BASETI-243742 format. One record per residue (C-alpha): residue number from 0; z negated, x, y negated. Coordinates in steps of 0.05 Angstrom, whole numbers. Each point is the difference from the previous one (the first is absolute). Layout:
// residues N
<r NUM <Z X Y>>
...
This chain:
// residues 665
<r 0 <-361 -1596 252>>
<r 1 <-1 53 -56>>
<r 2 <-68 16 -32>>
<r 3 <-3 -30 -67>>
<r 4 <-18 69 -31>>
<r 5 <55 37 32>>
<r 6 <44 5 65>>
<r 7 <-16 -18 68>>
<r 8 <-47 43 46>>
<r 9 <15 18 66>>
<r 10 <-29 -38 56>>
<r 11 <-48 43 36>>
<r 12 <41 -25 62>>
<r 13 <62 12 -26>>
<r 14 <44 61 10>>
<r 15 <-23 35 -67>>
<r 16 <-76 -11 8>>
<r 17 <9 25 74>>
<r 18 <38 57 -25>>
<r 19 <-50 24 -46>>
<r 20 <-55 -14 44>>
<r 21 <37 45 60>>
<r 22 <11 59 -57>>
<r 23 <-76 -3 -20>>
<r 24 <-22 7 78>>
<r 25 <51 55 15>>
<r 26 <-23 42 -61>>
<r 27 <-70 -19 26>>
<r 28 <10 26 69>>
<r 29 <45 61 -21>>
<r 30 <-51 22 -50>>
<r 31 <-53 -9 58>>
<r 32 <41 41 53>>
<r 33 <9 60 -54>>
<r 34 <-68 3 -25>>
<r 35 <-29 4 76>>
<r 36 <61 54 19>>
<r 37 <-40 59 -17>>
<r 38 <-52 -22 58>>
<r 39 <50 -17 58>>
<r 40 <-16 44 64>>
<r 41 <30 69 -2>>
<r 42 <-7 64 42>>
<r 43 <-50 36 24>>
<r 44 <-44 -42 36>>
<r 45 <-62 9 -46>>
<r 46 <37 -20 -62>>
<r 47 <32 -58 36>>
<r 48 <-67 -23 18>>
<r 49 <-31 5 -66>>
<r 50 <59 -29 -35>>
<r 51 <-5 -55 50>>
<r 52 <-69 -17 -18>>
<r 53 <22 3 -73>>
<r 54 <49 -52 12>>
<r 55 <-35 -48 43>>
<r 56 <-69 8 -40>>
<r 57 <21 4 -74>>
<r 58 <70 -10 -17>>
<r 59 <9 -62 42>>
<r 60 <-61 -33 -14>>
<r 61 <17 12 -73>>
<r 62 <67 -30 4>>
<r 63 <-30 -59 37>>
<r 64 <-54 -4 -55>>
<r 65 <50 1 -51>>
<r 66 <38 -65 29>>
<r 67 <-63 -41 12>>
<r 68 <-32 19 -71>>
<r 69 <69 -17 -31>>
<r 70 <3 -63 40>>
<r 71 <-67 -22 -20>>
<r 72 <9 10 -78>>
<r 73 <67 -32 5>>
<r 74 <-35 -59 29>>
<r 75 <-60 1 -47>>
<r 76 <47 1 -61>>
<r 77 <41 -55 27>>
<r 78 <-62 -40 3>>
<r 79 <-31 22 -63>>
<r 80 <65 -14 -36>>
<r 81 <13 -71 28>>
<r 82 <-76 -25 -1>>
<r 83 <0 19 -75>>
<r 84 <71 -14 -21>>
<r 85 <3 70 -30>>
<r 86 <57 46 11>>
<r 87 <-35 57 -16>>
<r 88 <-63 -7 43>>
<r 89 <-20 42 47>>
<r 90 <-65 43 25>>
<r 91 <11 57 -53>>
<r 92 <22 -46 -61>>
<r 93 <-60 -44 12>>
<r 94 <-56 53 8>>
<r 95 <-11 -21 73>>
<r 96 <15 74 27>>
<r 97 <-41 36 -59>>
<r 98 <-58 -46 18>>
<r 99 <6 19 71>>
<r 100 <4 71 -21>>
<r 101 <-58 0 -47>>
<r 102 <-47 -36 53>>
<r 103 <19 55 53>>
<r 104 <-11 62 -48>>
<r 105 <-64 -18 -21>>
<r 106 <-24 -20 71>>
<r 107 <30 68 21>>
<r 108 <-37 37 -56>>
<r 109 <-66 -33 -1>>
<r 110 <-10 -48 62>>
<r 111 <42 30 58>>
<r 112 <-42 -44 52>>
<r 113 <42 -55 -20>>
<r 114 <65 34 10>>
<r 115 <-30 14 71>>
<r 116 <-17 -67 7>>
<r 117 <65 -32 -22>>
<r 118 <56 33 -46>>
<r 119 <38 -61 8>>
<r 120 <-51 -44 -27>>
<r 121 <-18 45 -62>>
<r 122 <69 3 -21>>
<r 123 <5 -82 9>>
<r 124 <-61 -12 -43>>
<r 125 <28 44 -51>>
<r 126 <71 -37 2>>
<r 127 <-32 -66 6>>
<r 128 <-43 22 -62>>
<r 129 <64 18 -35>>
<r 130 <39 -59 14>>
<r 131 <-51 -49 -17>>
<r 132 <-9 29 -65>>
<r 133 <81 -4 -13>>
<r 134 <-3 -73 27>>
<r 135 <-64 -17 -50>>
<r 136 <40 30 -62>>
<r 137 <62 -43 13>>
<r 138 <-30 -62 21>>
<r 139 <-3 -25 -66>>
<r 140 <76 7 -14>>
<r 141 <19 -29 68>>
<r 142 <11 69 29>>
<r 143 <54 13 -52>>
<r 144 <43 62 32>>
<r 145 <-11 40 -66>>
<r 146 <-76 -11 -8>>
<r 147 <-4 16 78>>
<r 148 <39 70 -9>>
<r 149 <-43 13 -65>>
<r 150 <-65 -19 40>>
<r 151 <24 45 55>>
<r 152 <11 59 -45>>
<r 153 <-67 -4 -33>>
<r 154 <-35 -3 64>>
<r 155 <39 59 27>>
<r 156 <-9 39 -58>>
<r 157 <-75 -14 2>>
<r 158 <-2 21 78>>
<r 159 <38 64 -8>>
<r 160 <-43 23 -61>>
<r 161 <-63 -19 47>>
<r 162 <35 40 63>>
<r 163 <22 56 -38>>
<r 164 <-76 6 -29>>
<r 165 <-35 -1 65>>
<r 166 <52 53 31>>
<r 167 <-15 48 -57>>
<r 168 <-73 -13 12>>
<r 169 <14 28 67>>
<r 170 <35 55 -11>>
<r 171 <-4 28 72>>
<r 172 <45 -52 20>>
<r 173 <47 -11 -63>>
<r 174 <67 24 32>>
<r 175 <-10 -37 72>>
<r 176 <-23 -64 -28>>
<r 177 <60 8 -53>>
<r 178 <47 9 54>>
<r 179 <-24 -49 42>>
<r 180 <-2 -48 -57>>
<r 181 <73 9 -12>>
<r 182 <15 -23 69>>
<r 183 <18 56 49>>
<r 184 <33 -16 68>>
<r 185 <-20 59 30>>
<r 186 <-24 -17 73>>
<r 187 <-36 32 54>>
<r 188 <-3 -56 51>>
<r 189 <31 -66 11>>
<r 190 <-68 -33 -25>>
<r 191 <25 -27 -61>>
<r 192 <65 -39 36>>
<r 193 <-51 -30 45>>
<r 194 <-41 -25 -57>>
<r 195 <46 -24 -43>>
<r 196 <50 -25 53>>
<r 197 <-43 -61 26>>
<r 198 <-20 -15 -71>>
<r 199 <78 -5 -22>>
<r 200 <12 -48 60>>
<r 201 <-60 -44 -15>>
<r 202 <16 1 -68>>
<r 203 <77 -18 16>>
<r 204 <-18 -58 45>>
<r 205 <-53 -30 -48>>
<r 206 <56 0 -52>>
<r 207 <54 -34 47>>
<r 208 <-48 -55 12>>
<r 209 <-8 -10 -81>>
<r 210 <79 -5 0>>
<r 211 <-15 -67 -29>>
<r 212 <-51 12 -48>>
<r 213 <43 60 -20>>
<r 214 <62 -45 -15>>
<r 215 <-45 -50 -39>>
<r 216 <-30 51 -42>>
<r 217 <67 18 -36>>
<r 218 <5 -71 -26>>
<r 219 <-34 -31 -57>>
<r 220 <-76 -8 12>>
<r 221 <4 -75 -9>>
<r 222 <56 -5 47>>
<r 223 <-37 44 54>>
<r 224 <-61 -44 -10>>
<r 225 <48 -59 12>>
<r 226 <17 23 61>>
<r 227 <-70 10 24>>
<r 228 <-9 75 -9>>
<r 229 <-72 18 -21>>
<r 230 <20 57 -45>>
<r 231 <-69 34 -5>>
<r 232 <-3 3 71>>
<r 233 <75 29 9>>
<r 234 <-6 48 -57>>
<r 235 <-66 36 28>>
<r 236 <25 2 71>>
<r 237 <64 30 -16>>
<r 238 <-35 48 -50>>
<r 239 <-57 17 54>>
<r 240 <58 23 41>>
<r 241 <32 45 -54>>
<r 242 <-55 32 -19>>
<r 243 <-29 12 68>>
<r 244 <64 33 18>>
<r 245 <0 38 -69>>
<r 246 <-68 24 16>>
<r 247 <11 19 68>>
<r 248 <55 49 -18>>
<r 249 <-39 31 -62>>
<r 250 <-56 13 47>>
<r 251 <38 38 47>>
<r 252 <53 38 -38>>
<r 253 <-20 -10 -75>>
<r 254 <41 -35 -51>>
<r 255 <68 -12 13>>
<r 256 <31 -34 -61>>
<r 257 <57 -43 -18>>
<r 258 <24 -3 73>>
<r 259 <-27 -70 -6>>
<r 260 <47 -6 -61>>
<r 261 <60 21 18>>
<r 262 <10 -31 74>>
<r 263 <-2 -78 -28>>
<r 264 <44 23 -57>>
<r 265 <48 29 43>>
<r 266 <-6 -55 54>>
<r 267 <22 -48 -57>>
<r 268 <58 38 -32>>
<r 269 <25 -1 79>>
<r 270 <-4 -70 -2>>
<r 271 <-66 -25 32>>
<r 272 <-18 -62 -31>>
<r 273 <-48 -40 50>>
<r 274 <-67 21 19>>
<r 275 <21 8 74>>
<r 276 <59 55 -25>>
<r 277 <-51 39 -52>>
<r 278 <-53 -5 59>>
<r 279 <47 38 44>>
<r 280 <38 42 -59>>
<r 281 <-60 25 -38>>
<r 282 <-32 36 55>>
<r 283 <56 26 35>>
<r 284 <25 31 -69>>
<r 285 <-70 26 -16>>
<r 286 <2 41 65>>
<r 287 <66 30 -17>>
<r 288 <-14 15 -73>>
<r 289 <-68 30 20>>
<r 290 <33 37 60>>
<r 291 <55 32 -43>>
<r 292 <-46 21 -54>>
<r 293 <-46 31 48>>
<r 294 <51 42 35>>
<r 295 <25 13 -66>>
<r 296 <-67 37 -17>>
<r 297 <1 39 54>>
<r 298 <74 26 -2>>
<r 299 <-11 26 -78>>
<r 300 <-66 28 22>>
<r 301 <-8 71 21>>
<r 302 <-13 20 70>>
<r 303 <-59 -49 20>>
<r 304 <-17 -18 -68>>
<r 305 <24 -67 -26>>
<r 306 <45 -2 -77>>
<r 307 <-61 -50 -19>>
<r 308 <-45 -53 33>>
<r 309 <42 -61 22>>
<r 310 <-40 -45 -50>>
<r 311 <13 33 -58>>
<r 312 <75 18 20>>
<r 313 <7 -87 5>>
<r 314 <-21 -1 -67>>
<r 315 <62 43 -25>>
<r 316 <43 -65 13>>
<r 317 <-55 -54 -15>>
<r 318 <14 20 -75>>
<r 319 <72 -13 0>>
<r 320 <-8 -60 46>>
<r 321 <-47 -40 -53>>
<r 322 <54 17 -52>>
<r 323 <51 -31 45>>
<r 324 <-48 -56 9>>
<r 325 <-9 -18 -76>>
<r 326 <48 -49 -5>>
<r 327 <-29 -46 52>>
<r 328 <-67 1 -49>>
<r 329 <-8 -67 -35>>
<r 330 <-5 10 -81>>
<r 331 <-70 -25 -10>>
<r 332 <-52 44 -32>>
<r 333 <-67 -24 26>>
<r 334 <-24 -40 -60>>
<r 335 <-62 18 0>>
<r 336 <13 72 -2>>
<r 337 <48 -7 -55>>
<r 338 <-46 -46 -39>>
<r 339 <-56 46 5>>
<r 340 <52 61 -24>>
<r 341 <33 -29 -57>>
<r 342 <-48 -54 -23>>
<r 343 <-52 9 -57>>
<r 344 <-65 -34 22>>
<r 345 <-29 23 -65>>
<r 346 <17 7 -72>>
<r 347 <42 61 -24>>
<r 348 <-49 62 -14>>
<r 349 <19 46 -50>>
<r 350 <-5 75 4>>
<r 351 <-71 3 -30>>
<r 352 <-19 -35 63>>
<r 353 <6 61 38>>
<r 354 <-54 38 -24>>
<r 355 <-58 -39 33>>
<r 356 <49 21 66>>
<r 357 <1 71 -20>>
<r 358 <-71 2 -10>>
<r 359 <-14 -30 64>>
<r 360 <43 60 36>>
<r 361 <-39 53 -40>>
<r 362 <-59 -33 31>>
<r 363 <30 3 69>>
<r 364 <17 71 -11>>
<r 365 <-66 19 -21>>
<r 366 <-37 -34 56>>
<r 367 <48 48 48>>
<r 368 <-15 61 -30>>
<r 369 <-75 -10 -6>>
<r 370 <-22 -47 63>>
<r 371 <9 22 73>>
<r 372 <-30 11 67>>
<r 373 <-30 70 29>>
<r 374 <-43 16 57>>
<r 375 <-57 -24 -43>>
<r 376 <32 -72 -8>>
<r 377 <23 -28 -67>>
<r 378 <-8 45 -62>>
<r 379 <21 6 -68>>
<r 380 <38 66 -24>>
<r 381 <-31 19 -61>>
<r 382 <-13 67 -32>>
<r 383 <24 64 40>>
<r 384 <12 -44 65>>
<r 385 <55 -43 -43>>
<r 386 <35 74 -21>>
<r 387 <-2 23 69>>
<r 388 <34 -58 26>>
<r 389 <50 -14 -60>>
<r 390 <50 44 27>>
<r 391 <3 -36 69>>
<r 392 <-8 -74 -26>>
<r 393 <36 4 -67>>
<r 394 <71 28 26>>
<r 395 <2 -52 54>>
<r 396 <-20 -61 -49>>
<r 397 <53 22 -53>>
<r 398 <52 0 60>>
<r 399 <-16 -64 26>>
<r 400 <-6 -34 -70>>
<r 401 <62 35 -25>>
<r 402 <40 -19 66>>
<r 403 <-26 -73 -12>>
<r 404 <19 -9 -68>>
<r 405 <73 32 26>>
<r 406 <6 -49 52>>
<r 407 <-20 -61 -51>>
<r 408 <56 25 -45>>
<r 409 <52 5 55>>
<r 410 <-22 -69 37>>
<r 411 <16 -33 -66>>
<r 412 <64 33 -17>>
<r 413 <24 -19 69>>
<r 414 <-23 -76 -10>>
<r 415 <39 -5 -63>>
<r 416 <57 45 26>>
<r 417 <14 -50 59>>
<r 418 <-29 -64 -30>>
<r 419 <-39 3 65>>
<r 420 <-77 -19 -8>>
<r 421 <-13 31 66>>
<r 422 <37 62 -11>>
<r 423 <-43 71 1>>
<r 424 <12 68 21>>
<r 425 <-26 -7 70>>
<r 426 <32 -77 12>>
<r 427 <72 33 -27>>
<r 428 <-4 53 51>>
<r 429 <-3 47 -63>>
<r 430 <-67 38 23>>
<r 431 <31 6 69>>
<r 432 <63 31 -21>>
<r 433 <-36 48 -39>>
<r 434 <-30 23 68>>
<r 435 <70 15 27>>
<r 436 <12 50 -64>>
<r 437 <-69 25 17>>
<r 438 <26 14 67>>
<r 439 <61 39 -17>>
<r 440 <-45 43 -56>>
<r 441 <-43 17 59>>
<r 442 <62 18 46>>
<r 443 <34 41 -64>>
<r 444 <-61 29 -35>>
<r 445 <-65 -10 37>>
<r 446 <-48 33 -48>>
<r 447 <24 -19 -71>>
<r 448 <-32 -60 -37>>
<r 449 <53 -8 -51>>
<r 450 <52 -14 66>>
<r 451 <-46 -47 29>>
<r 452 <-4 -38 -66>>
<r 453 <74 8 -13>>
<r 454 <10 -27 74>>
<r 455 <-46 -60 -12>>
<r 456 <31 -16 -66>>
<r 457 <72 2 32>>
<r 458 <-12 -44 62>>
<r 459 <-34 -50 -45>>
<r 460 <59 -3 -55>>
<r 461 <53 -5 59>>
<r 462 <-41 -59 25>>
<r 463 <-15 -37 -63>>
<r 464 <80 11 -20>>
<r 465 <17 -38 67>>
<r 466 <-49 -53 -17>>
<r 467 <39 -13 -68>>
<r 468 <58 -3 27>>
<r 469 <-23 -51 53>>
<r 470 <-32 -33 -62>>
<r 471 <70 -3 -35>>
<r 472 <38 -31 63>>
<r 473 <9 -87 -17>>
<r 474 <-43 -42 44>>
<r 475 <-51 57 18>>
<r 476 <-63 -31 -32>>
<r 477 <-67 27 -10>>
<r 478 <-17 -19 75>>
<r 479 <56 33 34>>
<r 480 <-8 60 -49>>
<r 481 <-79 4 25>>
<r 482 <34 -2 72>>
<r 483 <46 54 -12>>
<r 484 <-62 45 -24>>
<r 485 <-36 -17 59>>
<r 486 <64 29 38>>
<r 487 <9 61 -37>>
<r 488 <-80 13 8>>
<r 489 <15 -5 75>>
<r 490 <58 46 2>>
<r 491 <-36 55 -39>>
<r 492 <-64 -8 36>>
<r 493 <33 9 65>>
<r 494 <33 61 -24>>
<r 495 <-62 32 -19>>
<r 496 <-33 -25 65>>
<r 497 <50 27 39>>
<r 498 <-14 73 -39>>
<r 499 <-76 -16 12>>
<r 500 <6 -6 72>>
<r 501 <23 71 5>>
<r 502 <-68 27 -2>>
<r 503 <16 58 -46>>
<r 504 <-32 22 -68>>
<r 505 <41 -51 -41>>
<r 506 <-25 -54 47>>
<r 507 <-72 19 -23>>
<r 508 <21 3 -68>>
<r 509 <37 -73 4>>
<r 510 <-59 -31 28>>
<r 511 <-44 27 -62>>
<r 512 <49 -28 -48>>
<r 513 <9 -63 28>>
<r 514 <-76 -8 7>>
<r 515 <-4 15 -73>>
<r 516 <-63 45 5>>
<r 517 <-33 28 -61>>
<r 518 <-50 43 31>>
<r 519 <37 67 -22>>
<r 520 <22 -27 -66>>
<r 521 <-10 54 -56>>
<r 522 <12 24 -65>>
<r 523 <78 4 18>>
<r 524 <1 -75 23>>
<r 525 <-42 -23 -58>>
<r 526 <46 32 -53>>
<r 527 <64 -21 36>>
<r 528 <-24 -72 0>>
<r 529 <-20 5 -72>>
<r 530 <61 28 -25>>
<r 531 <49 -45 37>>
<r 532 <-44 -63 -33>>
<r 533 <18 29 -69>>
<r 534 <68 21 11>>
<r 535 <23 -66 41>>
<r 536 <-39 -54 -37>>
<r 537 <1 16 -70>>
<r 538 <76 -12 -7>>
<r 539 <-8 -65 41>>
<r 540 <-41 -25 -63>>
<r 541 <69 9 -35>>
<r 542 <41 -42 47>>
<r 543 <-41 -64 -1>>
<r 544 <60 -38 -29>>
<r 545 <41 22 67>>
<r 546 <-68 -17 43>>
<r 547 <9 -78 -38>>
<r 548 <77 -12 9>>
<r 549 <11 28 67>>
<r 550 <-34 -51 36>>
<r 551 <45 -53 -33>>
<r 552 <60 24 34>>
<r 553 <55 40 -13>>
<r 554 <50 -48 -29>>
<r 555 <-53 -14 -55>>
<r 556 <-21 62 -13>>
<r 557 <65 29 -13>>
<r 558 <4 -64 -49>>
<r 559 <-61 33 -38>>
<r 560 <32 66 -8>>
<r 561 <-41 34 64>>
<r 562 <41 52 33>>
<r 563 <-16 -25 67>>
<r 564 <24 49 49>>
<r 565 <-29 65 -36>>
<r 566 <-68 -31 -19>>
<r 567 <-7 -19 71>>
<r 568 <19 70 26>>
<r 569 <-51 33 -48>>
<r 570 <-56 -50 20>>
<r 571 <16 14 67>>
<r 572 <-2 74 -6>>
<r 573 <-71 -9 -33>>
<r 574 <-28 -42 49>>
<r 575 <25 47 55>>
<r 576 <-32 57 -26>>
<r 577 <-63 -38 -18>>
<r 578 <-5 -21 72>>
<r 579 <22 72 30>>
<r 580 <-66 34 -35>>
<r 581 <-40 -60 15>>
<r 582 <23 7 73>>
<r 583 <-12 74 -2>>
<r 584 <-74 -12 -16>>
<r 585 <-20 -58 38>>
<r 586 <52 -18 46>>
<r 587 <52 -60 11>>
<r 588 <-48 -55 30>>
<r 589 <-50 -14 -57>>
<r 590 <33 -73 -26>>
<r 591 <-21 20 -71>>
<r 592 <66 -8 -30>>
<r 593 <12 -74 32>>
<r 594 <-67 -26 -28>>
<r 595 <-18 34 -60>>
<r 596 <57 -35 -41>>
<r 597 <-22 -68 36>>
<r 598 <-72 12 -27>>
<r 599 <19 23 -67>>
<r 600 <45 -70 -4>>
<r 601 <-60 -38 25>>
<r 602 <-41 28 -50>>
<r 603 <43 -32 -52>>
<r 604 <43 68 -18>>
<r 605 <67 -36 -2>>
<r 606 <43 39 -43>>
<r 607 <39 63 25>>
<r 608 <-39 53 -43>>
<r 609 <-63 -32 2>>
<r 610 <1 -10 83>>
<r 611 <29 66 12>>
<r 612 <-64 32 -32>>
<r 613 <-47 -53 36>>
<r 614 <39 21 65>>
<r 615 <-16 75 -11>>
<r 616 <-68 -16 -14>>
<r 617 <-19 -44 55>>
<r 618 <40 55 48>>
<r 619 <-41 53 -29>>
<r 620 <-65 -38 6>>
<r 621 <8 -22 77>>
<r 622 <25 64 23>>
<r 623 <-67 29 -32>>
<r 624 <-43 -53 36>>
<r 625 <41 15 68>>
<r 626 <-17 76 -8>>
<r 627 <-67 -11 -16>>
<r 628 <-13 -48 54>>
<r 629 <44 42 48>>
<r 630 <-54 56 -7>>
<r 631 <-65 -40 15>>
<r 632 <22 -59 48>>
<r 633 <1 51 68>>
<r 634 <-44 53 -32>>
<r 635 <3 59 18>>
<r 636 <73 -15 13>>
<r 637 <51 -16 -48>>
<r 638 <58 -50 6>>
<r 639 <63 14 -30>>
<r 640 <7 -33 -64>>
<r 641 <71 -27 6>>
<r 642 <-19 -39 69>>
<r 643 <-70 -26 -31>>
<r 644 <45 -27 -64>>
<r 645 <45 -33 50>>
<r 646 <-62 -32 30>>
<r 647 <-16 -27 -60>>
<r 648 <71 -29 -23>>
<r 649 <15 -28 61>>
<r 650 <-51 -57 0>>
<r 651 <24 -14 -71>>
<r 652 <73 -7 22>>
<r 653 <-33 -45 58>>
<r 654 <-40 -42 -56>>
<r 655 <81 -1 -36>>
<r 656 <33 -23 51>>
<r 657 <-52 -53 24>>
<r 658 <-11 -24 -70>>
<r 659 <20 -73 -19>>
<r 660 <56 -40 30>>
<r 661 <0 -60 36>>
<r 662 <-29 -1 74>>
<r 663 <45 -6 61>>
<r 664 <0 -70 27>>
């Protein structure tokens, strides 16, 4: 029977589904054969022996590893989507892979004995911590799909920021840790296959024994409970299998993203409906997808060098896949997030209320200039010492503060442009788009600061325009727009990760940009931020009417005489430029562009002009505080201020998502 939303899809056992599966299998086989062809035996005898060794101890184990890892991730994704009833659930979107990667990175850098004892155990601990946090954040809303995705996004961002901080702190391991984390399938033995294959077999057998609970989990909770299913026990059993599989794959080969998302989605498109059909189809399709992708990165590389780590390559199709799956996400923004974003919890404040806030920021700035740590401990910089330290502390404080102000303004603009209370440069992929522009600039003119700034601005503007086009489509809504932003961010970061995995000078520059370090900020960076604040923000104070009317909708704006298209493009360009300058100074992961407008509204600044100025001041203050603390917490080392700000902003987002709302059950 035809589906209510469209024409009937082919059955998995029907001709169309069988032909599609056969085509994928043939493509995987052909790609694998072509990828291993350079290593086939040839004369003379020595070359034939060396190539035989390469074939049986590197290329064949790699092909088998791709199949086993793909099957494991396909099965894990199918189980996660079934137990959470969420079509976009996956180890990558729920932060499970990022949690496992963080645990392995920290253990590799500071406790290698744990890695030697049980690499899989370390990864499993990180993955379980991540999924426990995501479920804890989502439990109040009954594991609402959008809340789960938002919680996973927050956990993944914070884990990525912490991982990058650890990697930069261990400079001698930077590229090796990054390439491993990007999911490289290069093998020198059959160890990975021998480790993962039994786990896959055990997990598949356990999932087969749970077929009845998997079937009942797709029903309404009251119906499932009436049929005798103990929901918490069944959920935790299925989740345990999925998390164990994802953690095991991450421990062996690093993060392989989006395979667990793509395989079940493709299985459904081929007609799989029942848990039994999905249990067979999702692992098989996951194995084929990862095998094809891994063969492609080998064929497109040069010599024995892959084009990119396979994990980064899988993310290239993960972004478009998320865009395609948007239509399956329910139109329901988490009520607690919407209330916290748009509701006013205090009486509206006037412009005069900004004076105490500005005074507090000046006090924090003075503290950052005067108080610090040295070889002799804590000290106040006064007299000659103050003037000696000012050329070092002053420019980085100015760069961090102006970047925070620009991000606060950009976030305020984006939330009003898209009518999305959870929009921001980081969440909508605008900052990540700047990374693609920076990559292009580093490729064409690697020594020009103006080219770097122009590249970031161009990439940010391109992504923001795409987001505005999505926002203009009927039926998208704030929550689907948010998912589209996550997809664009994943796609752009996959491009950046592919370039970083090459290991050249661009990789180091991109990693420094990604971290958002102000350690080398000088007079140029300080003046760049100050001039950008004056040039970009002053005109916005004259556009307060635009900002008041745009959230009301296109029809209302036009009826009140607003040129909607022109005003949106102008404000989008300003937001993109502000994001570009800020990203150049403090990187793309600070989350300030998302949290500053929320804090401004929670403080009572509801009108557009007042909220804009308050968001700027709050963003400036948070970044100055982050810069000061980043110099002190691990003295004599210094943390990148952009990543440190993300570690501050992440807990706020976690509080925002977990705020209010009825408890589950």
